[in-house]
N, C-alpha and C positions, 0 to 999 in steps of 0.2 A: 453598681456593683459591686467595687472593692468595698465597702463597708459589710455588703450583704452576703461575698466569700467571706471575710473573717469570720463573721458570724456562722457560717455554713461550719468551716472547719471548726470553732471552737467548738459548736453542738457535738461534732463526729469524734473530735477528741471524748469532750464528756462522756459524751454518751458511750463508747468504746471505751471506755475504765469503768463504767457504771453498770453497763449489760453482762454481765457476765453469769454463767450459770452457777449457782452456789450451792446450798444445799439443797436435795432432795425428798421427799420419804420415802424411807426406806425398811430392812430390816438386817442385824447380825445375826451370827450362830458364835458364837463364844465355844470354846474348848470342852466344856462344859456340857454341850449340847442343848446352852438355853437359847432360844430364839428374844431378840429382845427390839421393840420396832424403835427409830430413830431417825433422824436425819443423817443423807449420805453427799458429801462432795462427787457433783459428775461430772466428770474431766473428758467425760466421752468416750477415752479406754481405748486406743486405733490400737495399741500392743495394751497385751495383757498384762494389768498390776501387779506387782509387789506389793504396793501398800496404799493406802487410802486413809482420807480425813471424814471425820463422822462425826454428829452429839445428839448428846439427848433430847432436847430440844435449841428453841429459836437462841435464848437466853444462855445455854452451856456451853462450857469449855471445850473446842477442840479434841478433839483424841483421834491418836491414828489406830488403822489396822492393819494388821499383812499376815505375811501366810505362819506366822510364828503363836498368832495368837487369835486369829478370825478362822472358822471353820469354814465360812458361807457369808456370806451376804449379796444383797438385789436393794436394787431401784425401782418404787413401786412404777410399772409401765417401762421396765427397762432393760439393763441388761444382768443376769446372773451368774455370780463367782462361785465356783465349788472348788474347797483347798484338795486336791489329789496329789498324793506318793508315787509317781508312774516314771517307767523305764520312756522316756523320750532320746529319739537319734538328731541332734542336732548338725547331721551335714550340712556340707554348704550347697546349694544349686546355682554360684558364681562359676562361670565358666573355668577360670583359672584358678579355681578352688575345691572342683570337683575332685571327691573318693574316688582312689580307684579299685573301693570292695565296695564287691552287690550289693552286700548285706547291711541292712539296719544298725549305725554302731549307737550303742546304747547306752543313757548314763542316768541313773536314779539322782530324779529332782524333784521337789517338793512345789507345785506350783496352785495359783488358781486360773483354775479354768472356766473360761464361759460356759455354759451349759444351752445348747442349742435344741434340742429335743427332748422332752418328757415322758418316759415312758415303759416300755418292755424293754425298749433298746434306746439307751442315750446316746446323743451326738454330743461332744463337747469339742472346742475349737480354742486354738493358741498359735497368737501371734508376738514374734518380738523380732522387729526390723522385718528385712527382708523373709525371715521366717515363720512359714504357716505347716501348723500338724492337727489334725483332727484326731480325735483319741473317743472308744467307744466302752458302754460295757452293756450286759444285759441281767434286766433282774436286778440292778444292783451289784451286781457282783464285779470281782476285777476289771478297772479301767486299764487297757490298752491301748496303743496308737496305732491308728491306721496308718501302715507303711506305703510310705512313697517314695523314691531316691532316685536322681539322675545322680550316673557314675560315668568313669572313663572306662573304657572295657580295654581287652588286651590289645585291641587295635588302633587304640588310641582316639576309637570313636566313643559318642556319648550314648551311652545305655537308659533303659529305665526299670527299674525295680517298680512294679504295681503290685507289691505282693497283698495293697489292699481289699482289690478283687477279690481272691481266692479268700481271706478274711471274710468279705461279706458273704460270700458264695455259701461257705462254711459254716458260717453261723446263724445268718438271717435270712432262713429257708421262709420260705412261705409261697404259696399257689401265685399270687398276684406279680411275685418276681423271679421273671425268667433268668437264663444262664445269660442273653441277651442286654438284657435292662444292666446286669451289674457288668458286661463287658465296656457298654454303651457310658458308664458314671463315672464325670469325672474326678479327678482329684480336688474340688469347687464345693464351696462353703453351697450355694442355692443346689448342685444337685445331690447331693448325697444330704442335704439337711428332706430334698425328694425323698430321697429311697427311706429313708429311715424313719419317717414319716407313713410310706405306704405301708413300710412292714408293722406299724404299730396300728394301721386304719387294720392290716389283714390280721392280726392277732387280735383287735378289739373291732368288731365294726364300730362301735358307739362310740370309739377314741376321740378326743378332743384333745390336741395336743396346747397345756394350761401355759407353755412357754408364750404360745402364739395368742392364745384366747385370750391370755393377760395383758397382753402386751397392746396399747393406745392405735385403734387403729388410724394411719392416715394417707389419705391417696396420695396415690404416685406424682400425680398431675394434679394443679390448679387452673380454671380457665374466668379467666372473669375480664369485668370491663374497667378502663382510666379513662378519666377526667380531673381535669384540671387546668389552671393560670400558667401562663409564661409570663415573665419579666425580661423581657431582650435589650439586648442591644448590639449597635453594628459602625461598623466604620469600612468609610472607602478611601483608599489610597491609591495616587497613577500620578507620574510624573510631568502633569499638569498643577500646581496645587491650586488653580479657582476653582478645582472640579473634587476636592476633597472634604469630605466632611465625617461627622456621628452622630448616628441616634443613638437615645439612651432612653432606658426604662417604658420601654413599649409593653404593653400589656395586651395580651388575647389569650382566647382559649387553645385549649388541645382535647383530643379524643381518640380513645384508641381500642383494643383490648392485647391480653397478656395470657403465654400458656408457660406454664413454669412446671419444670419435669423434678423433684424432690429426690436427692442422692441417694439410695440405700446404705448408706455408711455416716458413724458420728454425729447418731441418734436424731438423724434429718436435719439437723442445724444446717447443710450446703444443698443448693439448688443452681441449675441453668436456666434461663427464662429466653424467650423471645417475645418481644414487643412492640408489634405496628401503630403509631401514632400521628394522626393528624394532626397537621398542626400550620399555624400562617403570622408572618409578620409585615405590618403596612407599615408606612411612615412617609415622611415628605420633610424637604430640607428647602430654604433659600438660600443659596448661593450669591455672591455677589452679581453675576451675570445672568441667571437664569434657577428655574424648579428644577426640583430635582426629587423624583420618586420611584419608593422600592415598592414592589409588592413579590412577594415571598409565601412561597405556599410550598408544602412538601411532604411527604409519607419517611420517617423516622420509623427508622427499622433496629432495633437495642436486640443485640445478641451480646445476653452477660451471664454472670457469677455473682449469687446473693448467698451472703451467711445470714444465720440466725442467733440471737442472744435471747432465748426462753427468760422470760422473766416468771411465768408459770404457765399453765397449761392452755390456757386461753388468750396470753398476753407475749409480746415479743418484739424486739429491735431489731430491724436489719439494715446488713448495709450490702450497698451493690456498686459492681462496679461493669462497664460495659462496652464493648465498642460497637461503634453506630453508622448505619448506610443510610444515606439521604437521600430520598429521590425527587426531586424539584420537578413541580405540576405548573407549568407556564408561566415560572417566573424569570421577572427581568427588574432591573435599575435601569429606571426610565430619564435620561436628560431632556429638555425640555429644546434643545437649541444642540444638542451636540449628540455623540454616539450612545445608542442606549446598549445594554450589556448586561447578556445572558446567564442567568444563575444557574450551575451546576455546581455543588458540593462536595467536597472531598469528604471522603471516612472522618471521624472521629471518636472519641471514649467521650462518654459520662462519666458519672458516682453520683452514689444517692444513700441518702439516711432516713431511714420510716419507724414507724409504728403503725406492728395490728395488732387488731382484737378480734379474736374469734374469724370471721369472712371477710371483717373491711378493715381497710389499712389508709395512711396517709403517707407522703414520700415526700422530699424536700431533693430534687434534681439539679444538677449542674454539670455544664457543658460549658468545656473552659474558654475552647477556641472551636471554632470550624471554619474553612476556608471556602467563601462562597462562588467563586471567582476561577475553577480549577483550570477552564480554558485557557487565560492568559497571564504572559508570561510578566508583565512589568505592571499589572493593575491586581490590588490584590483588594479583597474585604474579610471583614474579620466579623463572627459572628457567636453573643455570648449571649447563654440563658439561664437564667435557676427559674425552674418549675417548683409550684405544690400540686403532687398529685391526690388524689382520692380511688381507693380504687374496693373494688366489691367480687370476691369469687363468688361463680355459681356452683363451680365443680371443684 
């Protein structure tokens, strides 16, 4: 088990180093307006970038693009950034640093804005650490910030400047957008995106947002089956040395299902999952004065976080960690001529690394320690398991 664990850790480190997203197909538009197709390094960009790396082809040298030499760039099926010179209010939202001025305090800056919608009305997004701002323009006219600001009023209480709602009402008028709809629209990406899409659809019934239609459609949830092979070991330790034993390299099958929710940020590289699995462990050991039998069956429910490293559009490597709740099913450690012990496991953690291609996957999973005898104070039984798990998603 120790040698297997060492191999697991080596594989984990090697793949984690190798499997970084590097360069993906996209394009840039330079200061002359020329559009050039190239490969762009995809960093996920939680914060809007000021620079990025690109190259003409796989064998070309890496070049740097910035707000000074690039007017626009986009990764295929990914984010699109457009350089804009805008007036931006960088007022803080942190309580201790709130402004005492209600009005937006604008400063002129040149930024890469992420384009969220493309049509008669365009919506743009900007994030810099805790600062989130939305911008818009109509028919490609001047790009302006949608104003939302928290501030301290004269009574030292928190006030809100929701001027963006007036901007929406004054500038994005259409029959399907009522005043109540404007009032109900929060300063959030999903709600503003929905509002701008409704406006564009109202202006053009055949409107299809190219920013949405061009994106690779990925389901928010994956549902599939999981089956695999366990290689497990356990030990038993008590104040009576004659009853102590260890069972190693016991093989058994495991099977179950998994439901995975893809998180809507960082290019779908993070997910949450729940995985109920049936597993079993059986073994026997001849001690000095008696025989002991182990019969351990359980439902392992893993609640975890997963991170993907995309190799291409169909293949990806992933790593995950999970909190595990184990429910034993009529399980015990049965001593031939002394007391038996009921198995009631404690919660534990497991770690995994795997490879997925389209809907199929293979994963190496390791649970380093699970205490089986949670009801006993002076007696312990440690369970370790390394698993190879095959998976297939139907949804």
